[in-house]
KOLTOR-494283 format. One record per residue (C-alpha): residue in three letters; x, y, z; residue number from 1. Coordinates in steps of 0.1 Angstrom, whole numbers, plus 5000, padded with zeros to 4 digits. Layout:
pt r=ALA&xx=X&yy=Y&zz=Z&k=NUM
...
***
This chain:
pt r=MET&xx=5049&yy=5552&zz=5223&k=1
pt r=ALA&xx=5028&yy=5531&zz=5250&k=2
pt r=LYS&xx=5030&yy=5497&zz=5254&k=3
pt r=ALA&xx=5003&yy=5475&zz=5242&k=4
pt r=ASP&xx=4978&yy=5463&zz=5268&k=5
pt r=TYR&xx=4987&yy=5426&zz=5276&k=6
pt r=TYR&xx=4956&yy=5411&zz=5279&k=7
pt r=GLU&xx=4949&yy=5424&zz=5242&k=8
pt r=THR&xx=4973&yy=5411&zz=5228&k=9
pt r=LEU&xx=4967&yy=5379&zz=5240&k=10
pt r=GLY&xx=4932&yy=5384&zz=5231&k=11
pt r=VAL&xx=4919&yy=5374&zz=5264&k=12
pt r=SER&xx=4896&yy=5395&zz=5290&k=13
pt r=ARG&xx=4909&yy=5400&zz=5323&k=14
pt r=THR&xx=4896&yy=5374&zz=5340&k=15
pt r=ALA&xx=4910&yy=5344&zz=5316&k=16
pt r=THR&xx=4923&yy=5314&zz=5336&k=17
pt r=GLU&xx=4958&yy=5305&zz=5331&k=18
pt r=ALA&xx=4946&yy=5276&zz=5305&k=19
pt r=GLU&xx=4927&yy=5303&zz=5285&k=20
pt r=MET&xx=4957&yy=5327&zz=5285&k=21
pt r=LYS&xx=4979&yy=5293&zz=5271&k=22
pt r=ALA&xx=4956&yy=5285&zz=5247&k=23
pt r=ALA&xx=4955&yy=5323&zz=5230&k=24
pt r=PHE&xx=4989&yy=5322&zz=5233&k=25
pt r=ARG&xx=4995&yy=5289&zz=5213&k=26
pt r=LYS&xx=4968&yy=5299&zz=5186&k=27
pt r=ALA&xx=4987&yy=5334&zz=5181&k=28
pt r=ALA&xx=5025&yy=5319&zz=5179&k=29
pt r=MET&xx=5011&yy=5294&zz=5152&k=30
pt r=THR&xx=5005&yy=5322&zz=5130&k=31
pt r=CYS&xx=5031&yy=5346&zz=5137&k=32
pt r=HIS&xx=5062&yy=5326&zz=5149&k=33
pt r=PRO&xx=5095&yy=5335&zz=5132&k=34
pt r=ASP&xx=5103&yy=5300&zz=5116&k=35
pt r=ARG&xx=5067&yy=5305&zz=5096&k=36
pt r=ASN&xx=5075&yy=5337&zz=5085&k=37
pt r=PRO&xx=5110&yy=5341&zz=5075&k=38
pt r=GLY&xx=5116&yy=5378&zz=5063&k=39
pt r=ASP&xx=5089&yy=5389&zz=5077&k=40
pt r=HIS&xx=5095&yy=5422&zz=5105&k=41
pt r=ALA&xx=5064&yy=5426&zz=5115&k=42
pt r=ALA&xx=5051&yy=5392&zz=5127&k=43
pt r=GLU&xx=5087&yy=5391&zz=5143&k=44
pt r=ALA&xx=5076&yy=5421&zz=5167&k=45
pt r=LYS&xx=5044&yy=5406&zz=5173&k=46
pt r=PHE&xx=5057&yy=5376&zz=5181&k=47
pt r=LYS&xx=5081&yy=5397&zz=5205&k=48
pt r=ASP&xx=5053&yy=5413&zz=5221&k=49
pt r=LEU&xx=5031&yy=5377&zz=5225&k=50
pt r=ASN&xx=5058&yy=5365&zz=5243&k=51
pt r=GLU&xx=5058&yy=5395&zz=5266&k=52
pt r=ALA&xx=5026&yy=5398&zz=5277&k=53
pt r=TYR&xx=5024&yy=5355&zz=5285&k=54
pt r=GLN&xx=5060&yy=5359&zz=5302&k=55
pt r=CYS&xx=5040&yy=5388&zz=5324&k=56
pt r=LEU&xx=5002&yy=5371&zz=5325&k=57
pt r=SER&xx=5018&yy=5329&zz=5327&k=58
pt r=ASP&xx=5036&yy=5341&zz=5363&k=59
pt r=GLY&xx=5006&yy=5346&zz=5392&k=60
pt r=GLN&xx=5029&yy=5370&zz=5411&k=61
pt r=LYS&xx=5040&yy=5388&zz=5379&k=62
pt r=ARG&xx=5000&yy=5389&zz=5367&k=63
pt r=ALA&xx=4992&yy=5407&zz=5401&k=64
pt r=ALA&xx=5015&yy=5433&zz=5402&k=65
pt r=TYR&xx=5004&yy=5443&zz=5365&k=66
pt r=ASP&xx=4967&yy=5441&zz=5373&k=67
pt r=ARG&xx=4976&yy=5468&zz=5401&k=68
pt r=PHE&xx=5003&yy=5488&zz=5384&k=69
pt r=GLY&xx=5004&yy=5480&zz=5353&k=70
pt r=HIS&xx=5037&yy=5488&zz=5332&k=71
pt r=ALA&xx=5052&yy=5508&zz=5355&k=72
pt r=ALA&xx=5052&yy=5475&zz=5374&k=73
pt r=PHE&xx=5085&yy=5461&zz=5359&k=74
pt r=GLU&xx=5101&yy=5495&zz=5352&k=75
pt r=ASN&xx=5133&yy=5502&zz=5371&k=76
pt r=GLY&xx=5144&yy=5464&zz=5370&k=77
pt r=GLY&xx=5109&yy=5454&zz=5385&k=78
pt r=GLY&xx=5103&yy=5422&zz=5358&k=79
pt r=ALA&xx=5139&yy=5411&zz=5373&k=80
pt r=GLY&xx=5138&yy=5373&zz=5381&k=81
pt r=MET&xx=5117&yy=5356&zz=5358&k=82
pt r=GLY&xx=5140&yy=5334&zz=5339&k=83
pt r=ASP&xx=5137&yy=5297&zz=5345&k=84
pt r=GLY&xx=5106&yy=5289&zz=5357&k=85
pt r=PHE&xx=5093&yy=5309&zz=5329&k=86
pt r=ALA&xx=5118&yy=5293&zz=5302&k=87
pt r=SER&xx=5106&yy=5256&zz=5314&k=88
pt r=SER&xx=5068&yy=5264&zz=5310&k=89
pt r=MET&xx=5078&yy=5280&zz=5276&k=90
pt r=SER&xx=5097&yy=5249&zz=5266&k=91
pt r=ASP&xx=5067&yy=5227&zz=5269&k=92
pt r=ILE&xx=5045&yy=5251&zz=5253&k=93
pt r=PHE&xx=5069&yy=5250&zz=5216&k=94
pt r=ASP&xx=5075&yy=5208&zz=5223&k=95
pt r=ASP&xx=5039&yy=5205&zz=5215&k=96
pt r=LEU&xx=5035&yy=5237&zz=5186&k=97
pt r=PHE&xx=5067&yy=5225&zz=5171&k=98
pt r=GLY&xx=5067&yy=5191&zz=5173&k=99
pt r=ASP&xx=5057&yy=5177&zz=5141&k=100
pt r=MET&xx=5084&yy=5206&zz=5126&k=101
pt r=MET&xx=5115&yy=5188&zz=5145&k=102
pt r=GLY&xx=5105&yy=5156&zz=5127&k=103
pt r=ARG&xx=5088&yy=5141&zz=5157&k=104
pt r=GLY&xx=5050&yy=5139&zz=5169&k=105
pt r=GLY&xx=5058&yy=5155&zz=5212&k=106
pt r=ARG&xx=5081&yy=5143&zz=5235&k=107
pt r=GLY&xx=5091&yy=5110&zz=5225&k=108
pt r=GLY&xx=5108&yy=5082&zz=5247&k=109
pt r=ARG&xx=5136&yy=5064&zz=5245&k=110
pt r=SER&xx=5145&yy=5047&zz=5209&k=111
pt r=SER&xx=5148&yy=5012&zz=5208&k=112
pt r=GLY&xx=5174&yy=5013&zz=5178&k=113
pt r=ARG&xx=5158&yy=4985&zz=5159&k=114
pt r=GLU&xx=5146&yy=4992&zz=5129&k=115
pt r=ARG&xx=5118&yy=4975&zz=5108&k=116
pt r=GLY&xx=5136&yy=4952&zz=5079&k=117
pt r=SER&xx=5116&yy=4963&zz=5041&k=118
pt r=ASP&xx=5087&yy=4942&zz=5027&k=119
pt r=LEU&xx=5099&yy=4927&zz=4997&k=120
pt r=ARG&xx=5083&yy=4908&zz=4963&k=121
pt r=TYR&xx=5088&yy=4881&zz=4941&k=122
pt r=ASN&xx=5065&yy=4875&zz=4913&k=123
pt r=LEU&xx=5061&yy=4838&zz=4907&k=124
pt r=GLU&xx=5039&yy=4821&zz=4870&k=125
pt r=ILE&xx=5025&yy=4793&zz=4872&k=126
pt r=THR&xx=5001&yy=4773&zz=4847&k=127
pt r=LEU&xx=4964&yy=4771&zz=4846&k=128
pt r=GLU&xx=4967&yy=4734&zz=4861&k=129
pt r=GLU&xx=4986&yy=4745&zz=4891&k=130
pt r=ALA&xx=4959&yy=4775&zz=4897&k=131
pt r=PHE&xx=4934&yy=4746&zz=4899&k=132
pt r=ASN&xx=4949&yy=4716&zz=4915&k=133
pt r=GLY&xx=4970&yy=4740&zz=4942&k=134
pt r=LYS&xx=5008&yy=4738&zz=4947&k=135
pt r=THR&xx=5034&yy=4740&zz=4970&k=136
pt r=ALA&xx=5060&yy=4754&zz=4954&k=137
pt r=THR&xx=5098&yy=4768&zz=4965&k=138
pt r=VAL&xx=5112&yy=4799&zz=4956&k=139
pt r=LYS&xx=5145&yy=4815&zz=4965&k=140
pt r=VAL&xx=5146&yy=4850&zz=4975&k=141
pt r=PRO&xx=5180&yy=4872&zz=4978&k=142
pt r=THR&xx=5176&yy=4890&zz=5013&k=143
pt r=SER&xx=5189&yy=4906&zz=5044&k=144
pt r=ILE&xx=5191&yy=4879&zz=5068&k=145
pt r=THR&xx=5197&yy=4880&zz=5105&k=146
pt r=CYS&xx=5242&yy=4879&zz=5109&k=147
pt r=GLU&xx=5244&yy=4845&zz=5129&k=148
pt r=ALA&xx=5277&yy=4860&zz=5146&k=149
pt r=CYS&xx=5262&yy=4886&zz=5163&k=150
pt r=THR&xx=5225&yy=4874&zz=5171&k=151
pt r=GLY&xx=5219&yy=4908&zz=5152&k=152
pt r=THR&xx=5228&yy=4934&zz=5179&k=153
pt r=GLY&xx=5259&yy=4944&zz=5151&k=154
pt r=ALA&xx=5282&yy=4938&zz=5186&k=155
pt r=LYS&xx=5314&yy=4916&zz=5180&k=156
pt r=ALA&xx=5312&yy=4885&zz=5195&k=157
pt r=GLY&xx=5317&yy=4886&zz=5238&k=158
pt r=SER&xx=5308&yy=4925&zz=5234&k=159
pt r=LYS&xx=5273&yy=4944&zz=5234&k=160
pt r=PRO&xx=5264&yy=4976&zz=5220&k=161
pt r=LYS&xx=5264&yy=5008&zz=5245&k=162
pt r=THR&xx=5244&yy=5033&zz=5254&k=163
pt r=CYS&xx=5248&yy=5066&zz=5233&k=164
pt r=ALA&xx=5264&yy=5092&zz=5258&k=165
pt r=THR&xx=5260&yy=5121&zz=5239&k=166
pt r=CYS&xx=5216&yy=5114&zz=5243&k=167
pt r=GLY&xx=5217&yy=5092&zz=5270&k=168
pt r=GLY&xx=5197&yy=5065&zz=5249&k=169
pt r=ALA&xx=5169&yy=5085&zz=5230&k=170
pt r=GLY&xx=5183&yy=5090&zz=5204&k=171
pt r=ARG&xx=5173&yy=5129&zz=5200&k=172
pt r=VAL&xx=5194&yy=5155&zz=5215&k=173
pt r=ARG&xx=5179&yy=5188&zz=5223&k=174
pt r=ALA&xx=5191&yy=5225&zz=5221&k=175
pt r=GLN&xx=5178&yy=5248&zz=5246&k=176
pt r=GLN&xx=5183&yy=5291&zz=5241&k=177
pt r=GLY&xx=5159&yy=5309&zz=5264&k=178
pt r=PHE&xx=5131&yy=5295&zz=5262&k=179
pt r=PHE&xx=5134&yy=5279&zz=5230&k=180
pt r=ALA&xx=5140&yy=5241&zz=5225&k=181
pt r=ILE&xx=5148&yy=5222&zz=5196&k=182
pt r=GLU&xx=5151&yy=5186&zz=5192&k=183
pt r=ARG&xx=5166&yy=5168&zz=5170&k=184
pt r=THR&xx=5180&yy=5131&zz=5165&k=185
pt r=CYS&xx=5213&yy=5122&zz=5177&k=186
pt r=PRO&xx=5246&yy=5126&zz=5157&k=187
pt r=THR&xx=5264&yy=5102&zz=5172&k=188
pt r=CYS&xx=5240&yy=5070&zz=5172&k=189
pt r=GLN&xx=5222&yy=5083&zz=5142&k=190
pt r=GLY&xx=5185&yy=5081&zz=5167&k=191
pt r=ARG&xx=5196&yy=5043&zz=5176&k=192
pt r=GLY&xx=5201&yy=5052&zz=5212&k=193
pt r=GLU&xx=5234&yy=5030&zz=5209&k=194
pt r=THR&xx=5268&yy=5028&zz=5200&k=195
pt r=ILE&xx=5289&yy=5000&zz=5194&k=196
pt r=GLU&xx=5323&yy=5001&zz=5195&k=197
pt r=ASN&xx=5331&yy=4970&zz=5181&k=198
pt r=PRO&xx=5321&yy=4962&zz=5150&k=199
pt r=CYS&xx=5306&yy=4930&zz=5144&k=200
pt r=THR&xx=5336&yy=4913&zz=5117&k=201
pt r=VAL&xx=5313&yy=4894&zz=5093&k=202
pt r=CYS&xx=5282&yy=4926&zz=5090&k=203
pt r=SER&xx=5302&yy=4951&zz=5097&k=204
pt r=GLY&xx=5280&yy=4966&zz=5127&k=205
pt r=ALA&xx=5249&yy=4960&zz=5106&k=206
pt r=GLY&xx=5231&yy=4928&zz=5125&k=207
pt r=ARG&xx=5226&yy=4914&zz=5092&k=208
pt r=VAL&xx=5239&yy=4901&zz=5061&k=209
pt r=THR&xx=5229&yy=4894&zz=5023&k=210
pt r=ARG&xx=5218&yy=4854&zz=5023&k=211
pt r=GLU&xx=5194&yy=4835&zz=4993&k=212
pt r=ARG&xx=5168&yy=4814&zz=5013&k=213
pt r=SER&xx=5147&yy=4788&zz=4997&k=214
pt r=LEU&xx=5112&yy=4792&zz=5014&k=215
pt r=SER&xx=5078&yy=4774&zz=5005&k=216
pt r=VAL&xx=5047&yy=4785&zz=4992&k=217
pt r=ASN&xx=5013&yy=4767&zz=4994&k=218
pt r=ILE&xx=4996&yy=4779&zz=4968&k=219
pt r=PRO&xx=4951&yy=4775&zz=4972&k=220
pt r=PRO&xx=4932&yy=4759&zz=4944&k=221
pt r=GLY&xx=4913&yy=4786&zz=4927&k=222
pt r=VAL&xx=4939&yy=4817&zz=4928&k=223
pt r=GLU&xx=4938&yy=4840&zz=4902&k=224
pt r=ASP&xx=4960&yy=4863&zz=4881&k=225
pt r=GLY&xx=4976&yy=4887&zz=4902&k=226
pt r=THR&xx=4969&yy=4870&zz=4938&k=227
pt r=ARG&xx=4987&yy=4879&zz=4963&k=228
pt r=ILE&xx=5000&yy=4858&zz=4989&k=229
pt r=ARG&xx=5018&yy=4872&zz=5024&k=230
pt r=LEU&xx=5046&yy=4858&zz=5040&k=231
pt r=SER&xx=5048&yy=4875&zz=5072&k=232
pt r=GLY&xx=5085&yy=4875&zz=5090&k=233
pt r=GLU&xx=5098&yy=4863&zz=5060&k=234
pt r=GLY&xx=5113&yy=4898&zz=5046&k=235
pt r=GLU&xx=5140&yy=4918&zz=5052&k=236
pt r=ALA&xx=5156&yy=4912&zz=5084&k=237
pt r=GLY&xx=5152&yy=4945&zz=5111&k=238
pt r=LEU&xx=5189&yy=4963&zz=5113&k=239
pt r=ARG&xx=5205&yy=4952&zz=5145&k=240
pt r=GLY&xx=5176&yy=4928&zz=5157&k=241
pt r=GLY&xx=5146&yy=4947&zz=5142&k=242
pt r=PRO&xx=5116&yy=4929&zz=5139&k=243
pt r=ALA&xx=5118&yy=4914&zz=5097&k=244
pt r=GLY&xx=5097&yy=4927&zz=5075&k=245
pt r=ASP&xx=5072&yy=4906&zz=5053&k=246
pt r=LEU&xx=5074&yy=4890&zz=5019&k=247
pt r=TYR&xx=5045&yy=4894&zz=4989&k=248
pt r=ILE&xx=5046&yy=4868&zz=4968&k=249
pt r=PHE&xx=5021&yy=4882&zz=4932&k=250
pt r=LEU&xx=5015&yy=4853&zz=4912&k=251
pt r=SER&xx=5004&yy=4855&zz=4876&k=252
pt r=LEU&xx=4989&yy=4828&zz=4855&k=253
pt r=LYS&xx=5005&yy=4817&zz=4821&k=254
pt r=ALA&xx=4986&yy=4819&zz=4783&k=255
pt r=HIS&xx=4967&yy=4784&zz=4781&k=256
pt r=PRO&xx=4964&yy=4771&zz=4745&k=257
pt r=PHE&xx=4928&yy=4759&zz=4749&k=258
pt r=PHE&xx=4912&yy=4776&zz=4775&k=259
pt r=GLN&xx=4903&yy=4810&zz=4784&k=260
pt r=ARG&xx=4895&yy=4818&zz=4823&k=261
pt r=ASP&xx=4874&yy=4846&zz=4834&k=262
pt r=GLY&xx=4869&yy=4843&zz=4869&k=263
pt r=ALA&xx=4856&yy=4808&zz=4880&k=264
pt r=ASP&xx=4850&yy=4797&zz=4842&k=265
pt r=LEU&xx=4864&yy=4785&zz=4817&k=266
pt r=PHE&xx=4858&yy=4788&zz=4780&k=267
pt r=CYS&xx=4874&yy=4767&zz=4752&k=268
pt r=ARG&xx=4864&yy=4769&zz=4710&k=269
pt r=VAL&xx=4862&yy=4741&zz=4694&k=270
pt r=PRO&xx=4862&yy=4735&zz=4658&k=271
pt r=ILE&xx=4834&yy=4714&zz=4640&k=272
pt r=ASN&xx=4826&yy=4706&zz=4603&k=273
pt r=MET&xx=4802&yy=4719&zz=4584&k=274
pt r=VAL&xx=4779&yy=4683&zz=4583&k=275
pt r=GLN&xx=4789&yy=4676&zz=4619&k=276
pt r=ALA&xx=4770&yy=4708&zz=4623&k=277
pt r=SER&xx=4743&yy=4704&zz=4600&k=278
pt r=LEU&xx=4735&yy=4663&zz=4612&k=279
pt r=GLY&xx=4742&yy=4671&zz=4650&k=280
pt r=GLY&xx=4767&yy=4645&zz=4667&k=281
pt r=GLU&xx=4790&yy=4649&zz=4697&k=282
pt r=PHE&xx=4824&yy=4652&zz=4701&k=283
pt r=THR&xx=4849&yy=4644&zz=4736&k=284
pt r=VAL&xx=4867&yy=4673&zz=4753&k=285
pt r=HIS&xx=4896&yy=4668&zz=4777&k=286
pt r=THR&xx=4893&yy=4695&zz=4813&k=287
pt r=VAL&xx=4913&yy=4711&zz=4828&k=288
pt r=ASP&xx=4909&yy=4689&zz=4854&k=289
pt r=GLY&xx=4927&yy=4661&zz=4831&k=290
pt r=GLY&xx=4892&yy=4646&zz=4828&k=291
pt r=GLU&xx=4872&yy=4638&zz=4798&k=292
pt r=ALA&xx=4836&yy=4653&zz=4789&k=293
pt r=LYS&xx=4809&yy=4642&zz=4760&k=294
pt r=VAL&xx=4799&yy=4670&zz=4741&k=295
pt r=LYS&xx=4759&yy=4667&zz=4724&k=296
pt r=ILE&xx=4753&yy=4692&zz=4691&k=297
pt r=PRO&xx=4717&yy=4691&zz=4678&k=298
pt r=GLU&xx=4715&yy=4689&zz=4636&k=299
pt r=GLY&xx=4715&yy=4725&zz=4626&k=300
pt r=THR&xx=4744&yy=4743&zz=4653&k=301
pt r=GLN&xx=4756&yy=4776&zz=4644&k=302
pt r=SER&xx=4786&yy=4787&zz=4643&k=303
pt r=GLY&xx=4792&yy=4803&zz=4681&k=304
pt r=LYS&xx=4767&yy=4781&zz=4701&k=305
pt r=GLN&xx=4774&yy=4775&zz=4731&k=306
pt r=PHE&xx=4771&yy=4743&zz=4756&k=307
pt r=LYS&xx=4777&yy=4743&zz=4795&k=308
pt r=LEU&xx=4799&yy=4718&zz=4815&k=309
pt r=LYS&xx=4783&yy=4730&zz=4846&k=310
pt r=GLY&xx=4810&yy=4725&zz=4873&k=311
pt r=LYS&xx=4838&yy=4717&zz=4849&k=312
pt r=GLY&xx=4856&yy=4754&zz=4857&k=313
pt r=MET&xx=4878&yy=4762&zz=4884&k=314
pt r=PRO&xx=4873&yy=4760&zz=4911&k=315
pt r=VAL&xx=4866&yy=4787&zz=4939&k=316
pt r=LEU&xx=4890&yy=4804&zz=4959&k=317
pt r=ARG&xx=4886&yy=4795&zz=4998&k=318
pt r=SER&xx=4851&yy=4776&zz=4983&k=319
pt r=ARG&xx=4837&yy=4741&zz=4978&k=320
pt r=GLU&xx=4818&yy=4755&zz=4944&k=321
pt r=SER&xx=4839&yy=4760&zz=4911&k=322
pt r=GLY&xx=4827&yy=4774&zz=4876&k=323
pt r=ASP&xx=4817&yy=4764&zz=4841&k=324
pt r=LEU&xx=4833&yy=4752&zz=4811&k=325
pt r=TYR&xx=4817&yy=4767&zz=4779&k=326
pt r=ILE&xx=4823&yy=4748&zz=4750&k=327
pt r=GLN&xx=4816&yy=4773&zz=4721&k=328
pt r=ALA&xx=4814&yy=4754&zz=4688&k=329
pt r=ASN&xx=4832&yy=4774&zz=4658&k=330
pt r=VAL&xx=4816&yy=4757&zz=4623&k=331
pt r=GLU&xx=4846&yy=4756&zz=4603&k=332
pt r=THR&xx=4840&yy=4761&zz=4562&k=333
pt r=PRO&xx=4856&yy=4733&zz=4541&k=334
pt r=GLN&xx=4885&yy=4740&zz=4523&k=335
pt r=ASN&xx=4906&yy=4722&zz=4488&k=336
pt r=LEU&xx=4874&yy=4707&zz=4478&k=337
pt r=THR&xx=4874&yy=4679&zz=4451&k=338
pt r=LYS&xx=4856&yy=4678&zz=4420&k=339
pt r=ARG&xx=4829&yy=4655&zz=4429&k=340
pt r=GLN&xx=4826&yy=4673&zz=4467&k=341
pt r=ARG&xx=4821&yy=4710&zz=4450&k=342
pt r=GLU&xx=4797&yy=4689&zz=4427&k=343
pt r=LEU&xx=4773&yy=4678&zz=4453&k=344
pt r=LEU&xx=4776&yy=4712&zz=4472&k=345
pt r=GLN&xx=4761&yy=4728&zz=4439&k=346
pt r=GLU&xx=4734&yy=4705&zz=4438&k=347
pt r=PHE&xx=4726&yy=4708&zz=4475&k=348
pt r=ASP&xx=4730&yy=4748&zz=4471&k=349
pt r=ALA&xx=4699&yy=4740&zz=4435&k=350
pt r=GLU&xx=4676&yy=4725&zz=4459&k=351
pt r=SER&xx=4680&yy=4745&zz=4489&k=352
pt r=SER&xx=4654&yy=4768&zz=4502&k=353
pt r=ASN&xx=4645&yy=4792&zz=4525&k=354
pt r=ARG&xx=4640&yy=4769&zz=4555&k=355
pt r=THR&xx=4676&yy=4754&zz=4547&k=356
pt r=HIS&xx=4686&yy=4784&zz=4556&k=357
pt r=PRO&xx=4665&yy=4806&zz=4574&k=358
pt r=GLU&xx=4686&yy=4830&zz=4592&k=359
pt r=SER&xx=4701&yy=4844&zz=4559&k=360
pt r=ALA&xx=4669&yy=4839&zz=4536&k=361
pt r=GLY&xx=4653&yy=4864&zz=4564&k=362
pt r=PHE&xx=4680&yy=4885&zz=4566&k=363
pt r=PHE&xx=4681&yy=4894&zz=4532&k=364
pt r=ALA&xx=4645&yy=4895&zz=4531&k=365
pt r=LYS&xx=4644&yy=4919&zz=4553&k=366
pt r=MET&xx=4671&yy=4944&zz=4542&k=367
pt r=LYS&xx=4653&yy=4943&zz=4507&k=368
pt r=GLU&xx=4619&yy=4957&zz=4520&k=369
pt r=PHE&xx=4637&yy=4985&zz=4541&k=370
pt r=LEU&xx=4655&yy=4996&zz=4510&k=371
pt r=THR&xx=4622&yy=4997&zz=4491&k=372
pt r=GLY&xx=4609&yy=5013&zz=4518&k=373
pt r=ALA&xx=4636&yy=5040&zz=4521&k=374
pt r=GLN&xx=4631&yy=5050&zz=4483&k=375
***
């Protein structure tokens, strides 16, 4: 069976440049590579044909011979001597094609061997007053810190890590068979590029130890529930001298017995008696800053009426502005009445009119009108 034309196999014209042929080969090889088509014999055969075609046409001398004599140029040993230079170029191509499949993004440099430490989280609960005023809190965090005995190198005092003899410090080893090259993490140093012959007796070669640390956290005024504060470099120490991670402080606010918060505004429900709501008056409330404020209520105040105290709420974070405090009047119905009090209320009820209770009178009048019209 006659072999297919090499140019047709690659899908390029006879005038294609070297770059065009390389691009065509890369595109075709990505779809039919055996690693991506396990068990597919047709894909494997196509991949072999692609390799053969590119092996010939990527070499200037072989391409010239093929253009002149076709496949006959390589019969009877005519194709000998194509190995080393071609293998090198093919290795470069497969580095680009399948670098991600081998756990890397292409050809890498020397591994530093120093891994960044993990970020840590600490939950801190504060009161509403502390959120109002701000504070400096001290937190104790169990974490990994740099080993003082070896200064983070992992090596015993008086010695130091050595360049890995297996990978030469690259952290990866490369195996090549023909024009295929596969790279993987160095099994000797686990990708660090260094080995430790005499590990530190304190940290066992890790370069870090676990300790409890006391840290100061500055909490600014106006923080809200769920606010996150980042302490750069205060997380877990990196492995063998690597950079430390960060510490994140997550704030939560304790429930307050009197105030409810909505952003920078505060709300407080204050019970007032029926006489005070009817005749009017004033009362004093404490504010979150520790001060006091007087609230005047007009006569005829209804339950649920709100009074705003401007600027008496929470400070706005990183701002000079403040929210407001809303006082909600809650008219309390009297209980455990004496005989005389009951008589007075009954007398008041008998003498009351629609003007005394306009809202209830209007409501029942509208309801009667609606029900009469619906019949």
